[in-house]
C-alpha positions in Angstrom: -29.3 -72.7 2.5 -26.1 -71.6 4.3 -25.7 -72.6 7.9 -26.0 -69.9 10.5 -22.4 -70.6 11.7 -21.0 -70.3 8.2 -22.8 -66.9 7.9 -21.2 -65.8 11.2 -17.8 -66.8 9.8 -18.2 -65.0 6.5 -19.6 -61.9 8.3 -16.3 -61.6 10.1 -14.0 -63.0 7.4 -15.1 -61.0 4.3 -14.6 -57.4 5.8 -11.3 -58.6 7.2 -10.2 -59.8 3.7 -11.3 -56.5 2.2 -9.2 -54.7 4.8 -6.2 -56.9 4.0 -6.4 -56.2 0.3 -6.5 -52.4 0.8 -3.0 -52.5 2.5 -0.9 -53.4 -0.5 -2.9 -51.0 -2.7 -1.8 -48.1 -0.6 1.9 -49.2 -1.1 1.3 -49.3 -4.8 -0.1 -45.7 -4.8 2.9 -44.4 -2.8 5.3 -46.1 -5.2 3.4 -44.7 -8.1 3.6 -41.1 -6.7 7.4 -41.2 -6.0 7.9 -43.2 -9.3 7.1 -40.0 -11.2 9.5 -37.8 -9.3 12.3 -38.4 -11.9 14.8 -40.3 -9.7 14.8 -44.0 -8.7 16.4 -42.9 -5.4 12.9 -41.8 -4.2 11.4 -45.2 -4.9 14.2 -46.9 -2.9 13.8 -44.5 0.0 10.0 -45.2 0.3 10.7 -49.0 0.0 13.4 -48.9 2.7 11.4 -46.6 5.0 8.2 -48.7 4.6 10.2 -51.9 5.3 11.5 -50.4 8.6 8.1 -49.6 9.9 6.6 -52.9 8.7 9.2 -54.7 10.7 9.0 -52.5 13.8 5.2 -52.6 13.9 5.1 -56.3 13.1 6.9 -57.0 16.3 4.2 -55.2 18.3 1.4 -57.1 16.6 0.5 -58.6 20.0 -1.4 -55.3 20.7 -4.0 -56.5 18.2 -3.9 -60.3 18.6 -3.8 -60.3 22.4 -6.6 -57.8 22.7 -8.9 -59.6 20.2 -8.7 -63.0 21.9 -9.3 -61.8 25.4 -12.0 -59.3 24.3 -13.8 -62.1 22.4 -13.9 -64.2 25.6 -15.2 -61.3 27.6 -17.9 -60.8 24.9 -18.8 -64.5 25.2 -19.1 -64.1 29.0 -21.2 -60.9 28.4 -18.7 -59.1 30.6 -18.5 -55.7 29.0 -16.7 -54.1 32.0 -13.8 -56.6 31.4 -13.9 -55.8 27.7 -13.5 -52.1 28.4 -10.7 -52.7 30.8 -8.9 -54.7 28.1 -9.2 -51.9 25.6 -7.9 -49.2 28.1 -5.0 -51.4 29.1 -4.1 -52.2 25.4 -4.3 -48.5 24.5 -2.1 -47.5 27.5 0.6 -50.0 26.4 0.3 -48.9 22.8 0.9 -45.3 23.6 3.7 -46.2 26.0 5.5 -48.2 23.3 4.9 -45.5 20.7 6.4 -42.8 23.0 9.5 -45.0 23.5 9.9 -45.4 19.8 9.8 -41.6 19.3 12.3 -41.1 22.2 14.7 -43.7 20.7 14.0 -42.7 17.0 17.6 -41.8 16.2 19.4 -44.9 17.3 16.5 -47.0 16.0 16.8 -45.4 12.6 20.5 -45.9 12.4 20.2 -49.5 13.5 17.6 -50.4 11.0 19.4 -48.6 8.1 22.6 -50.5 9.1 20.7 -53.8 9.1 19.0 -53.1 5.7 22.0 -51.5 4.1 20.6 -49.2 1.5 23.0 -47.5 -0.9 24.6 -44.2 0.0 22.2 -42.1 -2.2 19.1 -43.8 -0.8 20.1 -43.7 2.8 19.5 -39.9 3.6 16.1 -39.9 1.9 15.1 -43.1 3.8 16.2 -41.4 7.0 14.1 -38.3 6.1 11.1 -40.6 5.5 11.7 -42.4 8.9 12.0 -39.2 11.0 8.7 -37.9 9.7 6.7 -41.2 9.8 7.9 -42.1 13.3 5.6 -39.4 14.6 2.7 -41.6 13.5 3.7 -44.3 15.9 1.1 -43.4 18.6 -2.0 -43.6 16.3 -0.6 -46.7 14.4 -0.1 -48.7 17.6 -3.3 -47.4 19.1 -5.1 -48.6 16.0 -3.6 -52.1 16.6 -5.3 -52.2 20.0 -8.6 -50.8 18.7 -8.7 -53.2 15.7 -8.1 -56.1 18.0 -10.9 -54.9 20.3 -13.3 -54.5 17.4 -12.5 -58.0 16.2 -13.1 -59.4 19.7 -16.5 -57.6 19.7 -17.4 -59.6 16.6 -17.1 -56.5 14.4 -14.7 -56.5 11.4 -16.8 -54.0 9.4 -15.5 -51.0 11.4 -11.8 -51.9 10.9 -12.6 -52.3 7.2 -14.2 -48.8 7.0 -11.3 -47.3 9.0 -8.8 -48.9 6.6 -10.6 -47.7 3.5 -11.0 -44.1 4.8 -7.4 -44.1 6.0 -6.2 -45.1 2.6 -8.3 -42.5 0.8 -7.0 -39.8 3.1 -3.4 -41.0 2.7 -3.7 -40.9 -1.1 -5.3 -37.5 -1.2 -2.9 -35.9 1.3 0.2 -37.4 -0.4 -1.0 -36.1 -3.9 -1.7 -32.7 -2.4 1.6 -32.4 -0.6 3.7 -33.7 -3.5 2.0 -32.2 -6.6 0.4 -29.1 -5.2 3.0 -28.1 -2.6 6.1 -29.4 -4.4 7.3 -31.8 -1.7 9.1 -35.0 -2.5 9.6 -37.9 0.0 8.6 -35.6 2.8 5.2 -35.2 1.1 4.5 -38.9 1.0 5.7 -39.3 4.6 3.5 -36.4 5.9 0.6 -37.9 4.0 1.1 -41.2 5.8 1.2 -39.4 9.2 -1.9 -37.4 8.4 -3.7 -40.6 7.4 -2.6 -42.4 10.6 -4.0 -39.7 12.9 -7.2 -39.4 10.8 -7.6 -43.2 11.0 -7.3 -43.0 14.8 -9.9 -40.2 14.9 -12.3 -42.2 12.8 -11.8 -45.3 15.0 -12.6 -43.3 18.1 -15.7 -41.8 16.4 -16.9 -45.3 15.6 -16.2 -46.3 19.2 -18.3 -43.5 20.6 -21.1 -44.0 18.1 -21.5 -47.8 18.4 -20.1 -48.7 21.9 -20.5 -45.7 24.2 -23.1 -47.6 26.2 -20.5 -50.1 27.3 -18.3 -47.4 28.6 -20.6 -46.5 31.5 -19.6 -47.0 35.2 -17.7 -50.3 35.4 -18.7 -52.8 38.0 -16.4 -53.0 40.9 -14.4 -56.3 41.0 -12.0 -57.6 43.7 -8.5 -56.3 43.3 -7.1 -59.8 43.2 -9.3 -60.5 40.2 -8.1 -57.4 38.4 -4.5 -58.4 39.1 -5.2 -61.8 37.7 -6.7 -60.4 34.6 -3.7 -58.1 34.1 -1.4 -61.0 34.6 -3.2 -63.0 31.9 -3.1 -60.0 29.6 0.7 -59.6 29.9 1.3 -63.4 29.7 -0.7 -63.6 26.4 1.1 -60.6 24.9 4.5 -61.9 26.0 3.9 -65.2 24.3 2.7 -63.5 21.1 5.6 -61.1 21.1 8.2 -63.9 21.4 6.4 -65.9 18.8 6.5 -62.9 16.4 10.2 -62.6 16.9 10.7 -66.1 15.6 8.4 -65.4 12.6 10.3 -62.2 11.8 13.6 -64.1 12.1 12.5 -66.8 9.6 11.2 -64.3 7.1 14.2 -62.1 7.3 16.6 -65.1 7.0 14.6 -66.4 4.0 15.1 -63.1 2.2 18.8 -62.8 3.1 19.5 -66.4 2.1 17.9 -65.8 -1.3 19.9 -62.6 -1.6 23.2 -64.4 -1.0 22.4 -66.6 -4.1 22.4 -63.5 -6.4 20.0 -60.9 -7.7 18.1 -63.3 -10.0 17.3 -65.8 -7.2 16.3 -62.9 -4.9 13.9 -61.6 -7.5 12.4 -65.1 -8.1 11.9 -65.6 -4.4 10.4 -62.2 -4.0 7.9 -62.8 -6.8 6.9 -66.3 -5.5 6.3 -64.8 -2.1 3.7 -62.6 -3.6 1.7 -65.7 -4.2 2.0 -66.5 -0.5 0.9 -62.9 0.3 -2.2 -63.4 -1.8 -3.0 -66.5 0.1 -2.5 -64.8 3.4 -4.9 -62.0 2.6 -7.7 -64.5 2.3 -6.7 -66.9 5.0 -6.2 -64.2 7.6 -9.8 -63.3 7.2 -10.8 -66.8 8.3 -8.2 -66.6 11.1 -9.9 -63.4 12.3 -13.2 -65.4 12.4 -11.4 -68.0 14.5 -10.3 -65.3 16.9 -13.7 -63.7 17.2 -16.0 -66.7 17.2 -13.6 -69.1 18.8 -12.9 -66.7 21.7 -16.6 -65.8 22.0 -17.8 -69.4 22.4 -14.8 -70.4 24.5 -15.5 -67.6 26.9 -19.2 -68.4 27.0 -18.3 -72.1 27.7 -20.5 -73.2 24.8 -18.5 -76.3 23.9 -20.6 -77.6 21.0 -20.7 -74.1 19.3 -17.0 -73.8 19.7 -16.3 -77.2 18.2 -18.7 -76.4 15.3 -16.8 -73.2 14.6 -13.5 -75.1 14.5 -14.9 -77.8 12.1 -16.4 -75.2 9.8 -13.3 -73.0 9.7 -11.3 -76.0 8.6 -13.9 -76.8 5.9 -13.5 -73.2 4.6 -9.8 -73.7 4.9 -9.9 -76.9 2.8 -12.0 -75.2 0.2 -9.6 -72.2 0.0 -6.7 -74.6 -0.3 -8.2 -76.4 -3.2 -9.1 -73.2 -4.9 -5.7 -71.5 -4.5 -3.8 -74.7 -5.4 -5.8 -74.9 -8.7 -5.3 -71.2 -9.4 -1.6 -71.4 -8.8 -1.1 -74.6 -10.9 -3.1 -73.2 -13.8 -2.1 -69.5 -13.6 0.9 -69.2 -11.4 3.4 -68.9 -14.1 1.3 -66.4 -16.0 0.9 -64.3 -12.8 4.7 -64.2 -12.5 5.0 -63.0 -16.1 2.6 -60.1 -15.2 4.9 -59.0 -12.5 8.1 -59.1 -14.5 9.3 -59.4 -18.1 13.0 -59.7 -17.2 14.1 -62.7 -19.2 16.6 -64.1 -16.6 14.0 -63.9 -13.8 11.2 -65.4 -15.9 13.5 -68.3 -17.0 14.7 -69.0 -13.4 11.1 -68.8 -12.0 10.1 -71.9 -14.0 12.4 -74.0 -11.9 10.9 -72.9 -8.6 7.2 -72.1 -9.2 6.3 -75.6 -8.2 7.1 -74.7 -4.6 4.4 -72.1 -4.7 1.8 -74.8 -5.5 2.5 -76.3 -2.1 2.0 -73.1 -0.1 -1.8 -73.4 0.4 -1.5 -77.0 1.6 1.4 -76.3 3.9 0.1 -73.1 5.3 -3.7 -73.7 5.8 -3.3 -75.3 9.3 -1.1 -72.6 10.6 -3.5 -69.9 9.5 -6.6 -71.5 11.0 -5.1 -72.7 14.2 -3.4 -69.3 14.8 -6.8 -67.7 14.8 -8.4 -70.3 17.1 -5.4 -70.2 19.5 -5.5 -66.4 19.7 -9.2 -66.6 20.4 -8.9 -69.0 23.2 -5.6 -67.4 24.4 -3.6 -70.6 24.0 -0.6 -68.4 23.1 1.9 -70.7 24.7 1.0 -73.3 22.1 1.5 -70.8 19.3 4.9 -69.9 20.7 5.9 -73.6 21.0 4.8 -74.4 17.4 6.8 -71.4 16.1 9.9 -72.3 18.0 9.9 -75.9 16.8 9.1 -74.9 13.2 11.9 -72.2 13.3 14.4 -74.7 14.5 13.5 -77.1 11.7 13.6 -74.2 9.2 17.1 -73.1 10.2 18.3 -76.7 10.4 16.9 -77.3 6.9 18.5 -74.3 5.4 21.9 -75.2 6.9 21.8 -78.7 5.6 19.9 -78.4 2.3 20.9 -75.1 0.6 24.5 -76.4 0.1 23.5 -79.5 -1.9 20.4 -78.3 -3.7 20.6 -74.5 -3.5 17.4 -72.5 -3.6 15.3 -75.6 -3.7 16.6 -76.4 -0.2 15.5 -72.9 1.0 12.0 -73.4 -0.4 11.7 -76.9 1.0 12.7 -75.6 4.4 10.0 -72.9 4.2 7.3 -75.4 3.1 8.2 -77.7 6.0 8.3 -74.7 8.4 4.7 -73.7 7.5 3.5 -77.3 7.7 5.1 -78.0 11.1 3.4 -75.0 12.7 0.0 -76.4 11.7 1.0 -80.0 12.7 2.2 -79.0 16.2 -0.9 -76.9 16.8 -3.1 -79.7 15.7 -1.4 -82.1 18.1 -1.6 -79.6 21.0 -5.3 -79.0 20.4 -6.3 -82.6 20.1 -4.1 -83.9 22.9 -4.0 -81.0 25.4 -6.6 -78.3 24.8 -9.7 -80.3 23.7 -9.1 -83.0 26.4 -8.5 -80.5 29.3 -11.4 -78.2 28.4 -14.5 -80.2 27.9 -16.8 -77.3 29.0 
């Protein structure tokens, strides 16, 4: 019979995994829609436009992560007034950032198009997509805050339902605008914006239906306590923001370093990274469980329950590592063949697919610890581990890609992932666990 704590982990992890899986499905549908418009330019425009917003929104991921950890601790303390204040503060910041993005949309668009460098025929269509989808920034960033709050409240089912409904609306709206109203890229872009506002509306409806009782009159607290809480909120979000910049830098440089080695190597690296994405969809679910349950028991000062969550999360992580490693070893090459039949890419991938076998082992620690560290708001440790790992990555690329080419790039990535987990393990065992004995 499954242990109660394992059931708690799965109740949070499984809906989160389903949510993660729905995200790439939407991208596939958008690509399929524009793929039947009769010109490859439209596919390129959607790809570039989506990449821009993925990068921009990734930088503001602290709106979700910072909110979830602090809300989980408030939930553990049974302090709903504090949980409500956290949501209101996160939503205010989200809307403020979104309005700034809208105000600065033209220089932001030109900057991102310059950095990505699409061809002359793709660039105007990508700009068209950007200038429409940018109006979806307010609901998109607000949903980051709401999703983080729901996770902190131990509820990943609502974000799952929001994501599914949002994707259905996006698909329906895009098909209607493109095929019934004769639009092209504009139709897909407008469908995305409609879905974003619909997703926010659904999230607010769920908030009212399930949590309106906690939005009653908040207890009065001393002003110095409120200021301290605000200070903690901004400290946590600052650390996560800076940590995200290092992650973005590593991922962008990994892509660009592969691109400099030619189209074939770039294609191989892109395909192999799909195996990492598959792993991340699953492991992020367990990381969310770490955020929710770790933060809950940390906030409630239930030391034994907290340590039990950590132990069981790493058992699940070990199981997933064994499973994914076996699947990649047995079927990794076949999976790559499903994604492409280009002979040069297939041939080159055989030399590098072995690195993908190491991804689960190298990455499991970083996934689990990130969730736990977010839950207990040990964000300075997350930042430190990312900085040290990024330094090693860039050092490895500089010294290894010359002698051993793309193998050096992949070795640097594997070591980068492993070091994040190793540093966080050391910080937890030697700093956090010793200084917080509950």
